[in-house]
N, CA and C atoms as an extended XYZ file, in Angstrom:
507
Properties=species:S:1:pos:R:3:atomname:S:1:resname:S:1:resid:I:1 pbc="F F F"
N       -57.266       57.916       15.418 N   MET     1
C       -56.446       58.733       14.714 CA  MET     1
C       -57.067       59.910       14.140 C   MET     1
N       -56.632       61.116       14.329 N   SER     2
C       -56.928       62.154       13.606 CA  SER     2
C       -56.477       62.040       11.929 C   SER     2
N       -57.079       62.979       11.044 N   LEU     3
C       -56.835       62.998       10.101 CA  LEU     3
C       -55.440       63.263        9.666 C   LEU     3
N       -54.798       64.572       10.406 N   GLN     4
C       -53.682       64.844       10.125 CA  GLN     4
C       -52.417       63.689       10.628 C   GLN     4
N       -52.823       63.111       11.987 N   GLU     5
C       -52.311       61.970       11.906 CA  GLU     5
C       -51.980       60.727       11.055 C   GLU     5
N       -52.799       60.550       10.554 N   ALA     6
C       -52.751       59.605        9.323 CA  ALA     6
C       -52.097       60.107        8.236 C   ALA     6
N       -52.432       61.372        7.891 N   LEU     7
C       -51.667       61.458        6.556 CA  LEU     7
C       -50.208       61.765        6.957 C   LEU     7
N       -49.774       62.282        8.125 N   ASP     8
C       -48.385       62.404        8.572 CA  ASP     8
C       -48.051       60.601        8.806 C   ASP     8
N       -48.621       59.806        8.818 N   ARG     9
C       -48.104       58.536        9.000 CA  ARG     9
C       -47.864       58.053        7.351 C   ARG     9
N       -48.897       58.271        6.586 N   ALA    10
C       -48.548       57.817        5.344 CA  ALA    10
C       -47.351       58.419        4.433 C   ALA    10
N       -47.130       59.809        4.929 N   GLU    11
C       -46.275       60.373        4.475 CA  GLU    11
C       -45.009       59.795        4.687 C   GLU    11
N       -44.909       59.422        6.375 N   LYS    12
C       -43.433       58.911        6.786 CA  LYS    12
C       -43.134       57.683        6.039 C   LYS    12
N       -44.216       56.755        5.686 N   LEU    13
C       -44.023       55.609        5.205 CA  LEU    13
C       -43.525       55.767        3.328 C   LEU    13
N       -43.985       56.752        2.986 N   LYS    14
C       -43.549       57.137        1.711 CA  LYS    14
C       -42.147       57.439        1.556 C   LYS    14
N       -41.698       58.592        2.615 N   ARG    15
C       -40.442       58.573        2.922 CA  ARG    15
C       -39.617       57.326        3.121 C   ARG    15
N       -39.886       56.311        3.984 N   LEU    16
C       -39.364       55.403        4.316 CA  LEU    16
C       -39.220       54.449        3.021 C   LEU    16
N       -40.216       54.409        2.343 N   SER    17
C       -40.215       53.349        1.262 CA  SER    17
C       -39.318       53.968       -0.060 C   SER    17
N       -38.669       54.977       -0.174 N   SER    18
C       -37.384       55.508       -0.771 CA  SER    18
C       -36.349       55.562       -0.036 C   SER    18
N       -36.060       54.803        1.022 N   SER    19
C       -34.877       54.954        1.713 CA  SER    19
C       -33.698       54.031        0.949 C   SER    19
N       -32.480       54.360        1.517 N   SER    20
C       -31.362       53.784        0.715 CA  SER    20
C       -31.135       52.347        1.336 C   SER    20
N       -31.618       52.037        2.517 N   ASN    21
C       -31.654       50.514        2.943 CA  ASN    21
C       -32.794       49.685        2.053 C   ASN    21
N       -32.454       48.738        1.461 N   PRO    22
C       -33.629       48.291        0.500 CA  PRO    22
C       -34.529       47.253        1.485 C   PRO    22
N       -33.875       46.882        2.653 N   HIS    23
C       -34.977       46.072        3.524 CA  HIS    23
C       -36.170       46.990        4.185 C   HIS    23
N       -35.669       48.090        4.656 N   GLU    24
C       -36.370       49.122        5.160 CA  GLU    24
C       -37.216       49.815        3.971 C   GLU    24
N       -36.847       49.818        2.697 N   ALA    25
C       -37.978       50.475        1.902 CA  ALA    25
C       -38.847       49.325        1.356 C   ALA    25
N       -38.469       47.830        1.227 N   ALA    26
C       -39.610       47.227        1.111 CA  ALA    26
C       -40.445       47.019        2.192 C   ALA    26
N       -40.079       47.053        3.496 N   LEU    27
C       -41.040       47.205        4.581 CA  LEU    27
C       -41.966       48.223        4.610 C   LEU    27
N       -41.126       49.610        4.214 N   ALA    28
C       -42.221       50.443        4.350 CA  ALA    28
C       -43.116       50.447        3.003 C   ALA    28
N       -42.797       49.854        1.624 N   ALA    29
C       -43.739       49.797        0.843 CA  ALA    29
C       -44.812       48.937        0.998 C   ALA    29
N       -44.566       47.557        1.504 N   MET    30
C       -45.466       46.882        2.050 CA  MET    30
C       -46.560       47.487        2.970 C   MET    30
N       -45.981       48.129        4.155 N   ARG    31
C       -46.883       49.079        4.772 CA  ARG    31
C       -47.837       49.997        4.220 C   ARG    31
N       -47.210       50.717        3.389 N   LEU    32
C       -47.686       51.445        2.701 CA  LEU    32
C       -48.864       51.140        1.708 C   LEU    32
N       -48.659       50.015        1.005 N   LYS    33
C       -49.783       49.604        0.292 CA  LYS    33
C       -50.516       49.003        1.017 C   LYS    33
N       -50.811       48.550        2.373 N   SER    34
C       -51.874       48.070        3.034 CA  SER    34
C       -52.387       49.157        3.695 C   SER    34
N       -51.747       50.462        4.072 N   PHE    35
C       -52.126       51.328        4.936 CA  PHE    35
C       -53.402       52.318        3.988 C   PHE    35
N       -54.603       52.366        4.937 N   ASP    36
C       -55.623       53.291        4.372 CA  ASP    36
C       -56.053       54.362        5.380 C   ASP    36
N       -56.045       55.468        4.925 N   VAL    37
C       -56.172       56.791        5.828 CA  VAL    37
C       -57.673       56.686        6.644 C   VAL    37
N       -58.603       56.098        5.661 N   ASN    38
C       -59.996       55.963        6.225 CA  ASN    38
C       -60.384       55.023        7.204 C   ASN    38
N       -59.461       53.883        7.351 N   VAL    39
C       -59.346       53.000        8.315 CA  VAL    39
C       -58.993       53.238        9.478 C   VAL    39
N       -57.503       54.115        9.513 N   ALA    40
C       -57.000       54.620       10.030 CA  ALA    40
C       -57.724       55.870       11.104 C   ALA    40
N       -58.440       56.330       10.328 N   ARG    41
C       -59.229       57.618       10.949 CA  ARG    41
C       -60.644       56.787       11.506 C   ARG    41
N       -61.057       55.641       11.132 N   ALA    42
C       -62.389       55.188       11.835 CA  ALA    42
C       -62.430       55.268       13.212 C   ALA    42
N       -63.559       55.359       13.613 N   ALA    43
C       -64.094       55.949       15.254 CA  ALA    43
C       -63.573       54.929       16.043 C   ALA    43
N       -63.200       55.269       17.046 N   ARG    44
C       -62.362       54.639       18.167 CA  ARG    44
C       -63.377       53.577       18.730 C   ARG    44
N       -62.824       52.315       18.895 N   ILE    45
C       -63.840       51.327       19.682 CA  ILE    45
C       -63.691       51.401       21.194 C   ILE    45
N       -64.396       50.502       21.717 N   ASP    46
C       -64.148       50.752       23.490 CA  ASP    46
C       -62.993       50.028       23.377 C   ASP    46
N       -62.326       50.601       24.561 N   SER    47
C       -61.078       50.310       24.928 CA  SER    47
C       -60.937       49.027       25.299 C   SER    47
N       -61.597       48.402       25.860 N   SER    48
C       -61.258       46.765       26.154 CA  SER    48
C       -61.204       45.851       24.963 C   SER    48
N       -62.532       46.366       23.999 N   VAL    49
C       -62.071       45.462       22.529 CA  VAL    49
C       -60.987       46.000       22.218 C   VAL    49
N       -60.691       47.084       21.924 N   ALA    50
C       -59.197       48.027       21.282 CA  ALA    50
C       -57.996       47.081       21.893 C   ALA    50
N       -58.124       46.947       22.886 N   ASP    51
C       -56.737       45.848       23.992 CA  ASP    51
C       -56.780       44.739       23.200 C   ASP    51
N       -58.037       44.114       23.138 N   GLU    52
C       -58.115       42.954       22.753 CA  GLU    52
C       -57.828       42.348       21.598 C   GLU    52
N       -58.020       43.384       20.745 N   GLU    53
C       -57.720       43.239       19.084 CA  GLU    53
C       -56.533       43.575       18.828 C   GLU    53
N       -56.187       44.456       19.533 N   SER    54
C       -54.317       44.914       19.508 CA  SER    54
C       -53.375       43.797       19.796 C   SER    54
N       -53.860       43.060       20.825 N   THR    55
C       -53.263       41.914       21.160 CA  THR    55
C       -52.885       40.746       20.193 C   THR    55
N       -54.307       40.622       19.398 N   ASP    56
C       -53.880       39.892       18.292 CA  ASP    56
C       -53.050       40.201       17.177 C   ASP    56
N       -53.199       41.192       16.559 N   VAL    57
C       -52.626       41.666       15.583 CA  VAL    57
C       -51.087       42.282       15.659 C   VAL    57
N       -50.958       43.178       16.528 N   ASP    58
C       -49.687       43.926       16.792 CA  ASP    58
C       -48.638       43.265       17.764 C   ASP    58
N       -48.635       42.246       17.975 N   HIS    59
C       -47.793       41.445       18.558 CA  HIS    59
C       -46.672       40.820       17.811 C   HIS    59
N       -45.369       40.708       18.072 N   PRO    60
C       -44.506       40.480       17.291 CA  PRO    60
C       -44.484       38.688       17.149 C   PRO    60
N       -44.470       38.160       16.136 N   VAL    61
C       -44.394       36.947       15.930 CA  VAL    61
C       -42.591       36.409       15.804 C   VAL    61
N       -42.612       35.566       16.838 N   GLU    62
C       -41.135       35.005       16.503 CA  GLU    62
C       -41.240       33.883       15.638 C   GLU    62
N       -39.686       33.948       15.182 N   ILE    63
C       -39.331       32.769       14.066 CA  ILE    63
C       -38.267       31.861       14.718 C   ILE    63
N       -38.591       30.553       14.928 N   LEU    64
C       -37.575       29.266       15.726 CA  LEU    64
C       -37.094       28.861       14.788 C   LEU    64
N       -35.964       28.173       15.382 N   ASP    65
C       -35.522       27.215       14.596 CA  ASP    65
C       -35.996       25.889       14.995 C   ASP    65
N       -35.916       25.650       16.280 N   ASP    66
C       -36.565       24.313       16.949 CA  ASP    66
C       -37.822       24.465       17.436 C   ASP    66
N       -38.245       23.540       18.045 N   VAL    67
C       -39.849       23.283       18.577 CA  VAL    67
C       -39.381       23.992       19.959 C   VAL    67
N       -40.347       24.778       20.295 N   PRO    68
C       -40.165       25.630       21.739 CA  PRO    68
C       -40.092       24.463       22.828 C   PRO    68
N       -39.816       24.718       23.935 N   GLU    69
C       -40.109       23.780       25.061 CA  GLU    69
C       -41.281       24.169       26.132 C   GLU    69
N       -41.749       25.501       25.707 N   VAL    70
C       -43.268       26.170       26.462 CA  VAL    70
C       -44.545       25.123       26.035 C   VAL    70
N       -45.170       24.793       26.761 N   PRO    71
C       -46.273       24.081       25.741 CA  PRO    71
C       -46.953       24.964       24.805 C   PRO    71
N       -47.325       24.339       23.683 N   TYR    72
C       -47.887       24.978       22.551 CA  TYR    72
C       -48.875       24.285       21.882 C   TYR    72
N       -49.712       24.830       21.021 N   GLU    73
C       -50.787       24.332       20.271 CA  GLU    73
C       -50.346       24.679       18.628 C   GLU    73
N       -50.541       23.765       17.914 N   THR    74
C       -50.124       23.998       16.469 CA  THR    74
C       -51.681       24.658       15.449 C   THR    74
N       -51.324       25.871       15.485 N   ILE    75
C       -52.521       26.484       14.454 CA  ILE    75
C       -52.551       25.906       12.871 C   ILE    75
N       -51.585       25.912       12.553 N   GLY    76
C       -51.554       25.338       11.004 CA  GLY    76
C       -50.573       25.805       10.327 C   GLY    76
N       -50.525       25.335        9.074 N   GLU    77
C       -49.469       25.398        7.842 CA  GLU    77
C       -50.237       26.982        7.291 C   GLU    77
N       -49.252       27.969        7.115 N   LEU    78
C       -49.563       29.365        6.588 CA  LEU    78
C       -48.563       29.116        5.309 C   LEU    78
N       -48.900       29.772        4.561 N   GLU    79
C       -48.385       30.187        2.964 CA  GLU    79
C       -48.491       31.628        2.669 C   GLU    79
N       -47.326       31.944        2.028 N   ALA    80
C       -47.514       33.219        1.405 CA  ALA    80
C       -46.842       33.139       -0.076 C   ALA    80
N       -47.707       33.897       -0.952 N   HIS    81
C       -47.534       33.665       -2.452 CA  HIS    81
C       -47.097       34.725       -2.958 C   HIS    81
N       -45.784       34.680       -3.683 N   GLN    82
C       -45.591       35.998       -4.331 CA  GLN    82
C       -46.338       36.039       -5.654 C   GLN    82
N       -46.935       37.387       -5.892 N   PRO    83
C       -47.798       37.848       -6.831 CA  PRO    83
C       -47.311       37.514       -8.276 C   PRO    83
N       -48.347       37.107       -9.078 N   GLN    84
C       -47.783       36.561      -10.445 CA  GLN    84
C       -47.262       37.354      -11.092 C   GLN    84
N       -47.501       38.757      -11.009 N   GLY    85
C       -46.985       39.654      -12.025 CA  GLY    85
C       -45.586       39.805      -12.371 C   GLY    85
N       -44.926       39.595      -10.882 N   LYS    86
C       -43.573       39.671      -10.606 CA  LYS    86
C       -42.856       38.623      -11.286 C   LYS    86
N       -41.543       38.866      -11.958 N   ALA    87
C       -40.924       37.836      -12.419 CA  ALA    87
C       -39.803       37.485      -11.293 C   ALA    87
N       -39.047       38.452      -10.610 N   LYS    88
C       -38.233       38.028       -9.495 CA  LYS    88
C       -38.963       38.067       -8.103 C   LYS    88
N       -38.319       36.914       -7.500 N   VAL    89
C       -39.220       36.669       -5.864 CA  VAL    89
C       -38.284       37.532       -5.289 C   VAL    89
N       -39.113       38.117       -4.431 N   ASN    90
C       -38.561       39.088       -3.518 CA  ASN    90
C       -38.815       38.402       -2.110 C   ASN    90
N       -37.793       37.923       -1.465 N   TRP    91
C       -38.237       36.991       -0.219 CA  TRP    91
C       -38.277       37.511        1.001 C   TRP    91
N       -37.897       39.053        0.812 N   ASP    92
C       -38.332       40.004        1.833 CA  ASP    92
C       -39.492       40.539        1.950 C   ASP    92
N       -40.398       40.540        0.831 N   GLU    93
C       -41.707       40.870        1.081 CA  GLU    93
C       -42.555       39.466        1.254 C   GLU    93
N       -42.105       38.265        0.730 N   LEU    94
C       -42.697       37.162        1.157 CA  LEU    94
C       -42.588       36.794        2.751 C   LEU    94
N       -41.499       37.223        3.185 N   HIS    95
C       -41.389       36.720        4.604 CA  HIS    95
C       -42.147       37.896        5.357 C   HIS    95
N       -42.228       39.334        5.101 N   PHE    96
C       -43.473       39.883        5.663 CA  PHE    96
C       -44.597       39.661        5.642 C   PHE    96
N       -44.683       39.328        4.791 N   GLU    97
C       -46.298       38.633        4.168 CA  GLU    97
C       -46.645       37.681        5.098 C   GLU    97
N       -45.673       36.761        5.541 N   LEU    98
C       -45.722       35.564        6.008 CA  LEU    98
C       -46.115       35.886        7.707 C   LEU    98
N       -45.203       36.730        7.949 N   LEU    99
C       -45.353       36.989        9.571 CA  LEU    99
C       -46.870       37.981        9.668 C   LEU    99
N       -47.094       38.842        8.396 N   LYS   100
C       -48.590       39.432        8.793 CA  LYS   100
C       -49.538       38.697        8.968 C   LYS   100
N       -49.794       37.500        8.239 N   ILE   101
C       -50.614       36.246        7.994 CA  ILE   101
C       -50.434       35.551        9.511 C   ILE   101
N       -49.467       35.537        9.762 N   ALA   102
C       -49.146       34.707       11.297 CA  ALA   102
C       -49.784       35.514       12.321 C   ALA   102
N       -49.472       36.917       12.546 N   ALA   103
C       -49.723       37.902       13.749 CA  ALA   103
C       -51.590       38.221       13.216 C   ALA   103
N       -52.170       37.912       12.189 N   ARG   104
C       -53.644       38.020       11.824 CA  ARG   104
C       -54.545       36.837       12.586 C   ARG   104
N       -53.523       35.627       12.226 N   LYS   105
C       -54.288       34.150       12.725 CA  LYS   105
C       -54.012       34.185       14.547 C   LYS   105
N       -53.180       34.962       15.176 N   GLY   106
C       -53.172       34.785       16.444 CA  GLY   106
C       -51.711       34.108       16.882 C   GLY   106
N       -50.943       33.863       15.919 N   ALA   107
C       -49.816       33.070       16.176 CA  ALA   107
C       -48.703       33.675       16.928 C   ALA   107
N       -48.185       32.959       17.826 N   ASP   108
C       -46.999       33.255       18.712 CA  ASP   108
C       -45.541       32.979       18.162 C   ASP   108
N       -45.368       32.089       17.399 N   ALA   109
C       -44.084       31.660       16.933 CA  ALA   109
C       -44.595       31.080       15.479 C   ALA   109
N       -43.486       30.935       14.712 N   LEU   110
C       -43.489       30.249       13.523 CA  LEU   110
C       -42.104       29.521       13.410 C   LEU   110
N       -42.180       28.368       12.948 N   ILE   111
C       -41.247       27.248       12.961 CA  ILE   111
C       -41.016       26.668       11.520 C   ILE   111
N       -40.175       26.012       11.165 N   ASN   112
C       -39.898       25.124        9.693 CA  ASN   112
C       -40.378       26.257        8.725 C   ASN   112
N       -39.927       27.338        8.608 N   VAL   113
C       -40.146       28.362        7.519 CA  VAL   113
C       -39.019       27.901        6.410 C   VAL   113
N       -39.845       27.403        5.151 N   GLN   114
C       -39.225       27.048        3.895 CA  GLN   114
C       -39.882       27.276        2.412 C   GLN   114
N       -39.265       26.924        1.673 N   LEU   115
C       -39.827       26.976        0.304 CA  LEU   115
C       -40.644       26.089        0.141 C   LEU   115
N       -41.885       26.219       -0.522 N   LYS   116
C       -42.880       24.903       -0.582 CA  LYS   116
C       -43.173       24.694       -2.136 C   LYS   116
N       -43.138       23.661       -2.600 N   GLY   117
C       -43.533       23.680       -4.014 CA  GLY   117
C       -42.225       24.011       -5.062 C   GLY   117
N       -42.501       24.425       -6.170 N   THR   118
C       -41.565       24.459       -6.954 CA  THR   118
C       -40.779       26.060       -6.748 C   THR   118
N       -39.862       26.358       -7.499 N   VAL   119
C       -39.097       27.430       -7.339 CA  VAL   119
C       -40.062       28.506       -8.301 C   VAL   119
N       -40.756       27.787       -9.327 N   ASP   120
C       -41.694       28.687      -10.191 CA  ASP   120
C       -42.825       29.478       -9.356 C   ASP   120
N       -43.265       28.282       -8.272 N   GLN   121
C       -44.523       28.517       -7.487 CA  GLN   121
C       -44.208       29.957       -6.633 C   GLN   121
N       -42.836       29.680       -6.018 N   LYS   122
C       -42.606       31.055       -5.220 CA  LYS   122
C       -43.325       31.063       -3.864 C   LYS   122
N       -43.824       30.088       -3.393 N   ILE   123
C       -44.376       30.059       -1.870 CA  ILE   123
C       -43.593       29.781       -0.926 C   ILE   123
N       -43.832       30.681        0.139 N   LEU   124
C       -43.081       30.490        1.327 CA  LEU   124
C       -43.746       30.145        2.414 C   LEU   124
N       -43.401       29.093        3.113 N   ALA   125
C       -44.753       28.438        4.187 CA  ALA   125
C       -43.724       28.280        5.486 C   ALA   125
N       -44.657       27.978        6.567 N   ALA   126
C       -44.390       27.938        7.901 CA  ALA   126
C       -45.520       27.217        8.954 C   ALA   126
N       -44.991       26.681        9.926 N   THR   127
C       -45.851       26.158       10.778 CA  THR   127
C       -46.233       27.274       11.823 C   THR   127
N       -47.481       27.732       11.994 N   ALA   128
C       -47.929       28.691       13.384 CA  ALA   128
C       -47.888       27.837       14.514 C   ALA   128
N       -47.588       28.227       15.436 N   LEU   129
C       -47.760       28.123       16.562 CA  LEU   129
C       -48.106       28.826       17.701 C   LEU   129
N       -49.129       28.398       18.513 N   LYS   130
C       -49.659       29.359       19.768 CA  LYS   130
C       -49.322       29.055       21.098 C   LYS   130
N       -48.756       29.892       21.800 N   TYR   131
C       -48.646       29.338       23.293 CA  TYR   131
C       -49.502       29.000       24.101 C   TYR   131
N       -49.567       28.321       24.912 N   LEU   132
C       -50.614       27.819       25.828 CA  LEU   132
C       -50.393       28.509       27.010 C   LEU   132
N       -51.645       29.270       27.766 N   THR   133
C       -51.451       29.982       28.983 CA  THR   133
C       -51.548       28.645       29.955 C   THR   133
N       -51.079       29.125       31.199 N   PRO   134
C       -51.023       28.159       32.516 CA  PRO   134
C       -52.678       27.560       32.488 C   PRO   134
N       -53.496       28.733       32.586 N   LYS   135
C       -54.812       28.124       32.255 CA  LYS   135
C       -55.234       27.011       31.274 C   LYS   135
N       -54.852       27.214       30.328 N   GLU   136
C       -55.027       26.280       29.329 CA  GLU   136
C       -54.555       25.021       29.585 C   GLU   136
N       -53.271       25.061       30.008 N   VAL   137
C       -52.290       23.815       30.306 CA  VAL   137
C       -53.382       23.081       31.398 C   VAL   137
N       -53.532       23.647       32.353 N   LEU   138
C       -54.648       23.136       33.606 CA  LEU   138
C       -55.949       22.631       32.874 C   LEU   138
N       -56.524       23.029       31.994 N   ASP   139
C       -57.470       22.610       31.702 CA  ASP   139
C       -57.335       21.302       30.766 C   ASP   139
N       -56.445       21.196       30.063 N   ILE   140
C       -56.010       19.932       29.413 CA  ILE   140
C       -55.647       18.970       30.477 C   ILE   140
N       -54.663       19.163       31.372 N   GLN   141
C       -54.369       18.381       32.329 CA  GLN   141
C       -55.770       17.694       32.966 C   GLN   141
N       -56.615       18.445       33.783 N   GLN   142
C       -58.127       18.050       34.168 CA  GLN   142
C       -58.885       17.127       33.311 C   GLN   142
N       -58.655       17.818       31.902 N   SER   143
C       -59.684       16.771       30.807 CA  SER   143
C       -58.984       15.382       30.726 C   SER   143
N       -57.705       15.403       31.086 N   LYS   144
C       -56.781       14.335       30.682 CA  LYS   144
C       -56.755       13.274       31.884 C   LYS   144
N       -57.397       13.828       32.996 N   ALA   145
C       -57.274       13.173       34.364 CA  ALA   145
C       -58.065       11.990       34.296 C   ALA   145
N       -59.110       12.181       34.011 N   LEU   146
C       -60.397       10.884       33.940 CA  LEU   146
C       -59.581        9.937       33.277 C   LEU   146
N       -59.408       10.265       32.149 N   GLU   147
C       -58.585        8.749       30.955 CA  GLU   147
C       -57.372        8.389       31.879 C   GLU   147
N       -56.654        9.104       32.486 N   MET   148
C       -55.497        8.519       33.122 CA  MET   148
C       -55.867        7.787       34.117 C   MET   148
N       -57.052        8.211       34.914 N   GLU   149
C       -57.354        7.260       36.336 CA  GLU   149
C       -57.868        6.012       35.439 C   GLU   149
N       -58.833        5.976       34.486 N   GLU   150
C       -59.578        4.948       33.772 CA  GLU   150
C       -58.019        3.875       33.275 C   GLU   150
N       -57.294        4.418       32.698 N   LYS   151
C       -56.299        3.599       32.360 CA  LYS   151
C       -55.651        2.751       33.662 C   LYS   151
N       -55.265        3.596       34.654 N   ALA   152
C       -54.779        3.074       35.719 CA  ALA   152
C       -55.598        2.078       36.428 C   ALA   152
N       -56.758        2.376       36.278 N   TYR   153
C       -57.668        1.336       36.973 CA  TYR   153
C       -57.939       -0.049       36.264 C   TYR   153
N       -57.647        0.011       34.906 N   PHE   154
C       -57.922       -0.993       34.160 CA  PHE   154
C       -56.576       -1.837       34.323 C   PHE   154
N       -55.414       -1.299       34.120 N   GLU   155
C       -53.950       -1.601       34.307 CA  GLU   155
C       -53.903       -2.505       35.952 C   GLU   155
N       -54.584       -1.831       36.789 N   ALA   156
C       -54.533       -2.460       37.802 CA  ALA   156
C       -55.524       -3.955       38.110 C   ALA   156
N       -56.236       -4.013       37.494 N   GLN   157
C       -57.681       -4.658       37.312 CA  GLN   157
C       -56.575       -5.989       36.563 C   GLN   157
N       -56.049       -5.732       35.527 N   LYS   158
C       -55.331       -6.824       34.734 CA  LYS   158
C       -54.431       -7.437       35.384 C   LYS   158
N       -53.717       -6.778       36.433 N   GLU   159
C       -52.625       -6.950       37.088 CA  GLU   159
C       -53.179       -8.230       38.035 C   GLU   159
N       -54.248       -7.772       38.683 N   ARG   160
C       -54.732       -8.631       39.832 CA  ARG   160
C       -55.418       -9.780       38.899 C   ARG   160
N       -55.823       -9.839       37.948 N   ARG   161
C       -56.542      -11.037       37.296 CA  ARG   161
C       -55.116      -11.897       37.073 C   ARG   161
N       -54.145      -11.125       36.344 N   ASP   162
C       -52.782      -11.996       36.185 CA  ASP   162
C       -52.181      -13.042       37.386 C   ASP   162
N       -52.087      -12.149       38.290 N   GLU   163
C       -52.247      -12.622       39.741 CA  GLU   163
C       -52.633      -13.967       40.189 C   GLU   163
N       -54.033      -13.882       40.119 N   ALA   164
C       -54.952      -14.616       40.497 CA  ALA   164
C       -54.739      -15.884       39.577 C   ALA   164
N       -54.713      -15.596       38.177 N   SER   165
C       -54.938      -16.940       37.686 CA  SER   165
C       -53.503      -17.485       37.091 C   SER   165
N       -52.452      -16.742       37.592 N   ALA   166
C       -51.107      -17.503       37.508 CA  ALA   166
C       -51.069      -18.910       38.244 C   ALA   166
N       -50.488      -19.599       37.669 N   PRO   167
C       -50.104      -20.918       37.999 CA  PRO   167
C       -49.077      -20.879       39.474 C   PRO   167
N       -49.346      -21.941       40.310 N   GLY   168
C       -48.406      -21.694       41.627 CA  GLY   168
C       -47.053      -22.256       41.079 C   GLY   168
N       -45.928      -21.925       42.021 N   LEU   169
C       -44.801      -22.369       41.972 CA  LEU   169
C       -44.590      -23.726       42.746 C   LEU   169
């Protein structure tokens, strides 16, 4: 990104932070706070690396009411804390911060978004999920295949022993 593009983006975020829409203004203020012109102007990375990094951070994170039906793995519990200097809780900022943390961790979705601890602690928490690709699902099934075969073998042996040692009628 050129210097002019970075400065234009910063100016746009400044304009949006004074918007009459409080949600839009809060989001723009958070983005402006974390926006660094020097980082935006940094030398461009190799395109394959840039594509890989952009998928980790720039993808949208879904917020789900229930556990999804697609295969997933749990990344862990994420928390967003309200800064100590603020007397009033801004839940939109906490929500935005939680989504930003989830995107950095590579999460695809969040479930169980809730207040954690006491109201004075001002902590918003959620469980982060990452969807499994078909290849990952196949790898898991193959790793468990040997286990399942052993279990079936031992069950068959047990059944044969039971039949052999059963009293006659």
